[in-house]
C-alpha positions, 0 to 999 in steps of 0.5 A: 599396073592394072589389068586391061582386058581390052588389050586382048580384043573385044571377044576376050574382054566380053568373056572376062566381063562375065566375071570380074574383067580379069580381076576375079580372085579365084579360089585356092581350092576347088570351086565350080565354073563361075560363069556357064555363059563364059564356058559356053562361049569359050567352047565355040571360040577357037584359040587362034580366033581369040588370040590371032597374034598370041605367043601361045593361043591354046595356052591362053585359052586354057588360062581363060577356062582356069580364070572361070574355075572350069578346071576340067576344060582347063586341064584338058587343054593344058595337058595337051600343050607340050610347052612350058606354058601348058605345064604352067597352066596345068600346075596351077590347075592342080594347085587349085584342085587341090593336088599339091604333089601333082602341081609340083610335078608340073611346075618341075616341068615348067623350069624357070619361066620368063614371068617369074621375076615380074611375079616375084616383084608383084608378090612382094608388093602384095605380101608386104602388108601381111609380112609374108616373106617371098623367096628370091628368086620366085619359087613356085613350090614355096607358093604351092606350100603357101596356098596349102596353108592359106586354104586351111585358113579361110578368111585370113590375111594369108588366104587373101594374100595368096589369092591376090598373088594367084591373080597376079600370076594368072594375069602375068601368064595370061598376058604372056600367052595371049600377046606377042 
């Protein structure tokens, strides 16, 4: 199943087209905002305008900022969302910061999220070629540990796999928030 940015409307598809159309492998740690144009456009687009039918429009907007590695903006929005989706984006942002402990705290607030089964299935597919074991059920804390190991091995199969799983995580959570 490929990611189709057109499912989210013309504005979102145009934003995502500024860097990879929803297929960008975000860094595991740090990084700078990959598109100042996307950051500028996002600042002027309210969440309800971007996602009028979305399950969690503000959370989807936080996810867009995170996609472009605009961590400060993603953090500001995510920390203001009391739902599990706000905590989930908040946890991913801290994992990318990198602040594993803080990420774990926020994943603790997420609990068992509805995207976990699909994320685990996708992670198993992505990890199979490199022989990385994926826990059953999905364990976000184990993924934090995997990302911590992977970021210390730039260019490795472990890093490529972790980044691919992170993208699948982003795509699944974004879709969950952006649509009903």
